[in-house]
C-alpha positions in Angstrom: 79.0 173.3 110.6 75.5 174.4 111.6 75.8 178.1 110.9 72.2 179.3 110.4 73.3 182.2 108.4 74.7 179.9 105.7 72.8 177.7 103.3 73.3 173.9 103.5 74.9 172.1 100.5 74.8 168.3 100.2 76.5 166.1 97.7 77.9 162.6 97.5 79.6 160.0 95.3 78.9 156.3 95.1 82.0 154.2 96.2 82.4 152.4 92.9 85.3 152.2 90.5 88.1 154.8 90.8 87.7 158.5 91.6 89.0 160.2 88.5 90.0 163.6 87.2 86.4 164.0 85.9 85.1 163.7 89.5 87.6 166.2 90.7 87.0 168.9 88.0 83.3 168.3 87.7 82.5 168.1 91.5 85.2 167.9 94.2 87.0 171.1 93.1 83.7 173.0 93.5 83.0 171.3 96.8 86.3 172.6 98.1 85.4 176.2 97.1 82.0 176.0 98.8 83.3 175.2 102.3 83.7 178.7 103.6 80.4 180.1 102.2 78.1 177.2 103.0 77.3 174.4 105.5 78.6 171.5 103.5 77.8 167.8 103.9 79.7 165.4 101.6 78.6 161.7 101.6 80.1 158.4 100.5 76.8 156.8 99.5 77.5 153.1 100.2 73.8 152.2 100.5 73.4 153.2 96.8 76.4 151.0 95.9 74.5 147.9 96.9 72.2 148.2 93.8 75.0 146.4 91.9 76.9 143.4 93.1 79.7 144.2 95.5 82.6 142.3 97.1 82.1 143.2 100.8 85.8 143.6 101.7 86.4 145.7 98.6 83.4 148.0 99.3 84.7 148.6 102.8 88.1 149.5 101.6 86.8 151.7 98.8 84.7 153.7 101.2 87.7 154.5 103.4 89.7 155.2 100.3 87.1 157.7 99.0 87.0 159.5 102.4 90.8 159.8 102.3 90.7 161.1 98.7 88.0 163.7 99.6 90.4 165.0 102.2 93.5 164.8 100.1 91.7 166.9 97.5 90.9 169.6 100.1 87.7 168.7 101.9 88.4 169.7 105.5 86.5 167.8 108.2 86.9 170.9 110.4 84.7 172.9 108.0 82.6 170.2 106.4 80.8 167.0 107.4 82.3 163.9 105.7 79.9 161.1 106.2 79.5 157.5 105.1 75.8 157.1 104.4 75.3 153.8 106.2 76.6 155.4 109.4 73.4 157.4 109.6 70.5 155.0 109.7 68.0 157.9 109.4 68.7 157.9 105.6 67.1 154.4 105.3 64.3 155.2 107.7 63.2 158.3 105.8 63.6 156.4 102.6 60.7 154.2 103.5 58.4 157.1 104.3 59.3 158.8 101.0 58.7 155.5 99.1 55.0 155.8 100.2 54.8 159.3 98.6 56.6 158.4 95.3 54.7 157.0 92.3 55.7 154.1 90.1 55.2 156.2 87.0 57.7 158.8 88.3 60.4 156.2 88.9 59.7 154.4 85.6 60.6 157.6 83.7 64.1 157.9 85.2 66.6 157.7 82.4 69.3 156.5 84.8 67.2 153.4 85.7 66.9 152.5 82.1 70.6 153.0 81.5 71.6 151.0 84.6 69.1 148.2 83.9 70.6 147.9 80.5 74.0 147.4 81.9 73.0 145.0 84.7 70.3 142.9 83.0 70.9 140.0 85.4 70.4 142.2 88.5 67.5 144.5 87.9 66.6 144.8 91.5 64.0 146.9 93.3 66.8 149.1 94.8 67.9 150.0 91.3 64.3 151.2 90.6 63.8 153.1 93.9 67.4 154.5 94.0 66.1 158.1 93.4 63.9 157.9 96.5 66.9 157.1 98.7 68.7 160.0 97.0 65.8 162.2 98.0 66.1 161.0 101.5 69.8 161.8 101.5 68.9 165.4 100.6 65.8 166.0 102.7 67.0 164.4 105.9 69.5 167.3 106.3 67.1 170.0 105.1 69.6 170.8 102.3 69.0 174.1 100.5 71.3 173.3 97.5 72.4 170.2 95.7 75.2 170.5 93.1 73.8 168.7 90.0 75.1 167.7 86.7 73.0 167.0 83.6 72.5 163.3 84.6 71.2 164.1 88.1 68.6 166.8 87.2 65.7 164.3 87.1 66.6 162.9 90.5 66.7 166.4 92.1 63.3 167.2 90.5 61.9 164.0 92.1 63.3 165.1 95.5 61.6 168.5 95.1 58.3 166.9 94.1 58.3 164.5 97.1 59.2 167.3 99.5 56.4 169.4 98.2 54.0 166.5 98.3 54.9 165.7 102.0 54.6 169.4 102.9 51.2 169.6 101.3 49.9 166.5 102.9 51.3 166.9 106.4 52.3 170.6 106.7 55.6 172.4 106.1 58.4 170.0 107.1 61.1 169.9 104.4 63.2 172.5 102.7 62.5 172.2 99.0 66.1 172.0 97.6 67.3 173.9 94.6 70.0 172.7 92.2 73.4 174.4 92.4 75.0 175.0 89.0 78.6 175.7 89.6 80.0 178.9 88.2 83.0 177.0 86.9 82.5 173.3 86.2 84.2 170.9 83.7 82.5 168.1 81.9 85.4 165.8 81.3 84.9 163.2 78.6 86.3 159.7 78.2 89.8 159.5 76.8 89.0 156.8 74.4 85.4 157.7 73.6 85.2 161.5 73.9 81.5 161.5 72.9 80.6 160.3 76.4 81.4 161.4 79.9 84.4 160.1 81.8 83.2 157.6 84.3 85.0 156.3 87.4 83.1 153.0 87.0 84.3 152.4 83.4 85.5 148.9 82.9 88.1 150.1 80.5 90.6 152.0 82.7 92.2 153.6 79.6 89.1 155.8 79.5 89.9 157.7 82.7 92.7 159.2 84.7 92.3 158.1 88.3 93.3 160.4 91.1 95.6 157.7 92.3 97.2 156.7 89.0 101.0 156.6 89.2 102.9 158.9 86.8 103.8 156.3 84.3 100.2 155.2 83.9 99.0 158.8 83.5 101.6 159.3 80.7 100.5 156.1 79.0 96.8 156.9 79.1 97.2 160.5 77.8 99.6 159.3 75.1 96.9 156.8 73.9 94.0 159.2 74.3 91.9 159.7 71.1 92.5 163.0 69.2 91.2 163.7 65.8 92.2 163.9 62.2 94.1 167.1 61.6 97.0 168.6 63.5 96.0 172.1 64.7 95.7 172.4 68.5 92.6 174.6 69.1 89.3 174.5 71.0 86.9 173.1 68.4 83.8 171.2 69.6 83.6 169.5 66.2 86.8 167.7 67.1 85.8 166.2 70.5 89.1 164.3 71.2 91.5 167.2 71.2 88.7 169.5 72.6 88.4 167.2 75.7 92.1 167.2 76.3 92.4 170.9 75.9 89.5 171.4 78.4 91.4 169.2 80.9 94.5 171.3 80.4 92.5 174.5 80.8 90.8 173.4 84.0 94.1 172.4 85.7 96.3 175.2 84.4 93.7 178.0 84.8 94.9 179.4 81.4 92.4 180.8 79.0 91.7 179.1 75.7 93.5 181.9 73.8 96.6 181.5 76.0 96.6 177.7 75.4 96.1 177.9 71.7 99.0 180.5 71.5 101.2 178.2 73.6 100.8 175.3 71.3 100.5 177.0 68.0 102.5 175.0 65.4 103.2 172.2 67.8 102.4 168.5 67.4 99.7 166.6 69.2 102.5 164.5 70.8 104.1 167.7 72.3 100.8 168.8 73.7 100.0 165.4 75.2 103.4 165.2 76.8 102.9 168.6 78.5 99.3 167.6 79.6 100.7 164.5 81.1 103.4 166.4 83.0 100.7 168.9 84.2 98.5 166.1 85.5 101.3 164.3 87.2 102.4 167.5 89.0 98.9 168.4 89.9 98.1 164.9 91.4 101.4 164.6 93.2 100.4 166.4 96.5 97.0 164.7 96.4 98.6 161.3 96.2 101.1 162.2 99.0 98.4 163.4 101.3 96.2 160.4 100.5 99.1 158.0 101.4 99.6 159.8 104.7 95.9 159.5 105.6 95.7 155.8 104.7 98.6 155.1 107.0 96.6 156.2 110.0 93.2 154.6 109.6 92.4 155.0 113.2 92.5 158.8 112.6 90.1 158.4 109.7 87.7 156.4 111.9 87.8 159.1 114.5 86.9 161.7 111.9 84.2 159.5 110.5 82.7 159.0 114.0 82.6 162.7 114.6 81.0 163.4 111.3 78.4 160.6 111.8 77.6 161.9 115.3 76.8 165.4 114.0 75.0 164.0 111.0 72.8 161.7 113.1 71.9 164.6 115.3 70.8 166.7 112.3 69.0 163.8 110.7 67.2 162.8 113.8 65.7 166.3 114.2 64.1 165.9 110.8 63.0 162.3 111.3 61.4 163.1 114.7 59.3 165.8 112.9 58.4 163.4 110.1 57.4 160.5 112.4 55.2 162.8 114.5 53.5 164.3 111.4 52.7 160.9 109.8 51.1 159.7 113.0 53.7 157.3 114.6 53.6 156.8 118.3 56.6 158.5 119.9 59.3 156.3 121.3 58.8 156.0 125.1 61.3 158.0 127.1 
C-alpha cells in the first residue's frame, strides 16, 4: 500500500441511501482502475453520516454493506485500503485542529451546506456547517496527493487546499497540498425521473435510481418508467436530457461509441432500447450481486479485512498527527 514511488489517492462515500449505478460509473469504476498505479485509500465516511438523523442499527448495517459493495465492484483489499472512517480516531482529532484554522466566512459560502440546510430545516446542526473541515481532515491525515472530485466537491477540495497551505505557512511544511483528480473517463449519471439533476443514492424516490443491489425485475421496471422525451429518434442529443441520460448509461456499460449505439438503434422504438438497456444492466450487475452475497455471508471475514485496513490507516494517520501535535505546541504523550 505504501509504495513511495506512487502517489496517494483518497476518496470516500457517505453510508446513506443505496449505492447506485451513478456511484459506480461516476466514482467506483475509476477507483478500480487506479489501484495498480496509485496508493489508494477508500473510506466509508460514517462520521459525516451523523450530520443527518440516523437509525444506529441501520447505519451499522449500511457501513458493512457499503464495504462489501466496494469489494464486489472490484476494490481489492490486498491492493487498496478500505477503511471505515470512525475506526481511525485521528480523523476526528485532526478535525479539531483544522477547525481552528478555518474561517466562518469560508464555510458559509459552501453551496452544499445551503443545499443540505434547505433539505434538513429541522436539523441544521454545527456538524452540517463544519462538514468540509472534517473532509479536509480525511484528506490531509493521509497526506493524499490526489482526490477524485466531481463538480459538487470542488469547493470542499479547495478548502482543504487552503487549510493545508495555511497550516504550512503558520507552522512550517507539514501537509501535502492535494490536487483534484479529474478522471479521464467519468460518467455523470442523471436521475431517471428528473434527468435535469444528478442521480443520488439518497433520493427518497427510489424510481430515480438504479441501485447496485436492485433485483432484475426492479431494474426492468425502473428503466421502463424512466423519463424520455417527445420524439422517437434514439440519438445523443443534450437538448433531450431523458434519452441522452439513458444512452450515456448504455455507452458507459457497453463501452460502445455513440455512433455505434445510434446505428444499433436506428429506426427502433424507445421501448426496444429500454428493454435492451435493462438487460444490459441486469447482466452487468449479476456478478456484482453474486459476489456481494458471498461477502455478506461471511461477516467475520469482512471484520478481519476492516481491522487490517484500520490498523494500517491508523499507523499512517498517527505519523501525520504526531507531527501536527508537535508543531502546534502540545506536550508529547509520556512514554
